[in-house]
N, C-alpha and C positions, 0 to 999 in steps of 0.2 A: 317656562312651555311656552310653545310656539304659540301664534294667531293661528294660523290653519286648526291646528290640533284645539286651541278652545271654542273655534267655530263647528267644527266637526261634533265634540264632546255637547255640544251648546245647540246642533241639531239633534241629538239623540234624544236629549230631554224634552226637547219640544215632543219628539214623537211620542215618547210616552207619557208626557202632559197632556196630549191629543187626543191618545185613546180614550183618556179616565173622562171628558169632556165632550168628545165629538156626539155622544148621540143625547146630549140636555137638549138642545134647541129642536131635534129634529122627531122627539116623541113620539108627537101627534101624527107626524106623515109615514113614520115606522106601526106605531099602534096598527093604522089603518091598515096596510100591507101585510100584515099579521094577523089581524083581527083580534086583538086584543088591546083593552082598556090603554091608554098612554100611561099610565104611573107602573104597569108592567114593565115597560121597556128598560126601567131603572135595573132590572135585574143584571143588562148586560154589563156596565160598569161593576155590580156589586161582583160577579160572574171575575171580571178582570182582576178587579182588589183581591178576593180571596184566593187567587190562585196562583197572582203574584206573591203576597203573600206569604203562601207554604212555601213556594219553592224559592224566592230570595234568602231562604234560611240555608240553600244549600251551596246555589250560586254565588254568596259572600266567600266562603270559607274557599270554595275550588278556586277562586280568581287569587287568595292569599298560596295558595299550592302550585299551582300550573301555570298564572300568569295571566295577562287579561284581552292580549287581541283578539283571541281564536274563538273563542266564548262569546265575546261581543257581536263577533261577525256572523257569527251561527245564530245570535237573539237575534239581529236587525233581519237577515234572508229567513228565519220563520216568522214574525213578526208581520212581514209584507205580503207572505203566501196569504198567512189568517186574514188580514185586511182585507184581501182582495176575495177571498170566499165568503166573508161575512154577510155580503149583498144578492149573492146568490141562496141563500139559505131557505129550505122548504119551509121553513116555522119557526117560531120565537124560539124554542128549545135549542135546536140546531144551531143557531145565531147564541144561544147564550154559550153553547159549548165552546164555540171557535172563538167568543170573547174570553172565555176562562185560559183556552190555549194559548192566545197572544198574551194572556197575563202572564203565563209560561215563559214566553218569549220577552218578554218587557222585565220580567224579573231577572233573570241574565244579565239581561242589557244595563241597566242602571247601576247595580252595584259595580259591574267593571268600568264604567264608565266616569260615574265617583271615583272610585278610587286612582284611574290612571290620572284625575287632577293633580292630587297628592303625589303620587310616583312621579309627575311629570313636572312640578313646580319644586320652587325652593320653599325649608318649610316656612319662612315668614310670609310667604306671598301666597298659601293655601287656602286664607279665609278668603282672598280675596277673590282668587280665581274662581273659590267655589262658587262665590255669590256672582261672579260673571257666568259661570255656566247656567246657574240655577233662572236666570233671567230665561232663560228657553223655556226651562219647563214654565214660568210663567205665566210667559208669551204664550202656551199654548192657548192656557184661560182668554188671552184678551182677543188672537185671531181664527182661532179654532173654533167657537161659538158662533161668531162671526161668518166666515167661510161660510161652514157647514150650515146656519140657517139658512140663506141666499141659497147654497144650491139645493136646499131641500125645496125652495120656494121655486127653480129654476128650473136645473133637471134632474131632481129627484136626489131623494136622501142616499141613493148607492153611489154616486159621483162621488161623495164627500169619500166615501171609503177606498174608494179606487184610489185617490188622490194618496190617503193616507199612504198606500201601500206602495206608491210609486216613490215618495222620500225617503221611505226606508230603505228601498234598494239605493237612491241615491246614497243616503248616509251610510249604509253599509261598503259602498264604493269610496267616500271620503276617509273612512275606518283606516283600508286598506294602504289607501297611501301616504296618510298621516302619521301611522303607529305603526313602528317595527315589533316582530314577535315578542321583545324582548326576555328576559330573565324571568324565575319564577320568583314568587317574593321570597321576603325572610322567612316564612312560617313554611317554607316548601317540606323541613324535615320534621315538621309536628302532625302528629296523625289526626285524623277528620274530629275525633269526639276533644282530645285535646285543645285542640284549636278553639272551640265552643268554650269549653272551661276556662280558658288562660281570658278568653276574651271577655265572659261573663264575670270574671275575677277583678276587670277592671276597675280600681276605685270610682264610684262615681256615675257608672254604665247603667245601672239596670233604674235607678231611678230616672233618670234619663230617656232610657226607652220605652218607660210606661208613659211618660210626657207626650212621646212620639207616638203612642198607639190614641190616649185620651184626648189629647189635645190637637197635635197637625196632625193627625190622621182622619180625626172627626170636622174640623176645619177646613181640609182640605177637600175634604169627602164632601161638605157640604156646596165645595165650588164646583163637583160634579152635577152636580142636580139643582143647581140656583135659578137655571132657566125654564127648570120644569115647575118650581115654586114662584117663579114669578109669574108664570102665566098661569097659575093657577090663583093667583092673587090679583091680576088684573085682566087676564083674557088676551093674552097678546098673542099675536101670531105667532110666526118661526124668526121669522128677520127680522122682530123687534125684540123677543127673548135673546134670541143672539146679540144685537145690537148692548144688550144688557146687560150680558154677561163677560162681553168685550172691554164695555169700560171699570166693571169690576177688576178685572185681568190687569189693564191699564193702574188701576189704584192698589193691587198686588206687587207690581213694578215700583211704583212711586216708592210704596213700603221697602222694598227689597236694597233703590238707590240708598234710601235714607237711611238705611240700618246702620251703617259705618257709622256716620255723623252722630246718630244718637246713640249710639256705642260710643264714642268720645265721649260728648255728654256727661253722661249717667250713667258710666261704666257698666258692671254688669247689671244693673239693674233693667239693662234696656229688655232684655228676653223677657224677663217675668214681666213687666209695666204692658208690651206689645202685644204680649200672650195674653192678658185679662184682658186690653180693650178689644183683640179678636173676638174670643168669648163673649163677652157682654153685649158686643155687636150682633153676636146670632139672634141672640134672645129679642134685641130688637125688630128682627124681622116677625115678631108676634104680632107688633102693632097693625092694625087697620091703618089701609094704604088707599089714596084714591087716585094718584095717579105715577104715571111713571118716573116722574120726576123725583118725586117723594120719596121714592122704593130705590130709586140710581143714590141721592143722600143720604137713607137711610143703612145703605148696606155698607159703606164708605170705613166705618169704625173695621168690620168686620175684615176687609180687604185689604186695608191699609196695614191694620193690625198682624197679620199673617202674613204679609208681604214680608213687611219688618222681622220677623220673629221667627220667621222660617229657615232660614238662611243663617241666621244666630244658631239658634240650635244645631242643625247640621253639623256646623261648624266646631261647632266644639264635641260634638261625637267624633268628629274624625278626628280632633286632635290627641284624645285620649289615649291610643295608641297604632306608632306606626306598625308595628308588628302584625297586628289582627285589624289593621282598619276595613281591610273589606269585608270582613267576619261583621264587626259591629256595623257596617254602612249595611251588612246584609240585614242583620237582626233589626236596624231601624228602618229600612225599606219595608221587610217582612209586616213591622207594626203598624207603618203607616199606611201602607195599602189595607190592612186589615181593619183599619178605622175608615176608609175609603168605604170598602164591603159593606161596612159597621151601617154605615147613611143609609149608602143607594138601596140595602137590604130594609133599613127603616121607613126609607119612602115609601116602596114597593107594599111593606106593611102596615104603614099606620092612615096613610092617607087615605085608604079607602074605607077607613072607619072612624078615622076623627079627620078634624079639619087640619088644615095644614100650619097654622097657627099650634097647636101641639105638637106638630111635628120639630118646626121651627125651635120651639120649647125646649124639646128632648134632647135637640142637639148641639144646644146650648150648652145646657147644662150640665153634659159631659165634658165638654170642651173648656166649661169652669172649672171644673171638678182640676182636669188635666194643665192648665192654667195654673192651677194654685201648687202642684206638685213642681213648678218652676219657681216658687218665689223664693226658697229659701238662697237660692242661689245667687239671692242680691246681695251676701254677705261674700260672697270670692272676690278674692282679690284682682286690682287690675293688670296683675302679671297675666294671669289665666286670660282673662277678658281679655285680651290686645292678642293672644294665639288667634282670636277669627276673622283679626282685621289684616 
């Protein structure tokens, strides 16, 4: 895969991740304009994740039949239009609907982008290339909260969504130049339902997809609302919460960069070990905190464990079947974003009635259950594990 192609798909994942976390540090400013409590703004990423999860089930199989480029372009342009419309929404419900439609577009973008990584790479390079592209998703957790928080304090929260729309247009232009139309994938002669059946019949796929929701979805979902959690624990400004979320994003990237080395040292145990660290790290947010520094240190196990285990989990899923890679990716993306929706919905539902510590305990408990599903994989041979590096 060429550098231009890697950078293009990197930017696509950056956009998808940015849409998940952009509202986090701006919830206070957005709530004032919409006339609602700040926790209600969490329904924006919740709607995004829910529609994403539903539509991804269709987008992946279609990419296995008809190719990747044209759906990817359509998804990026639709994402740009909807992001530009959110700032002009007359009320919160309209913004939620627009966010949900943006999730539909994102559901078309991500499976096609990730399938292109495998399509354009040598088999032994797929895991490493996926890691490079996934840094784009994780970088969104660093830059987007910081920039969004700063924009909310200076030019207003609407400017952040306009910037997201411009970046989506630029990404679409990059896709049009970096990739050819390509031939339909290997599953082009398989009907739609058969594609689903064969993908789900792939050995090991159902257990790992369960972890995509229960572990990765809830761990990633917490990243979408961590700025609001931090502001409720310490009463921080949008700029400070954005900086804190950006710090966690750096820790996620550090975990991603360390994942290959960790797997070389401990083999197949790297994935379940890092997943357990991330889940237990979420439970740490239940502890009382007196300063921003303490909170930053407390969140490191969650962020580093998430960053390390996330790409390993996806790479193993992607390696299960070349023929139905797009469909398996679509299930993974769907369940991942269903987890993000679940966390955002829980924030909007639980926090007004209970303390933020109860919310953190709930998210940590679900993620711990999901991480336990990964523990038996530590007995897999190093041959299977080597496919992800």
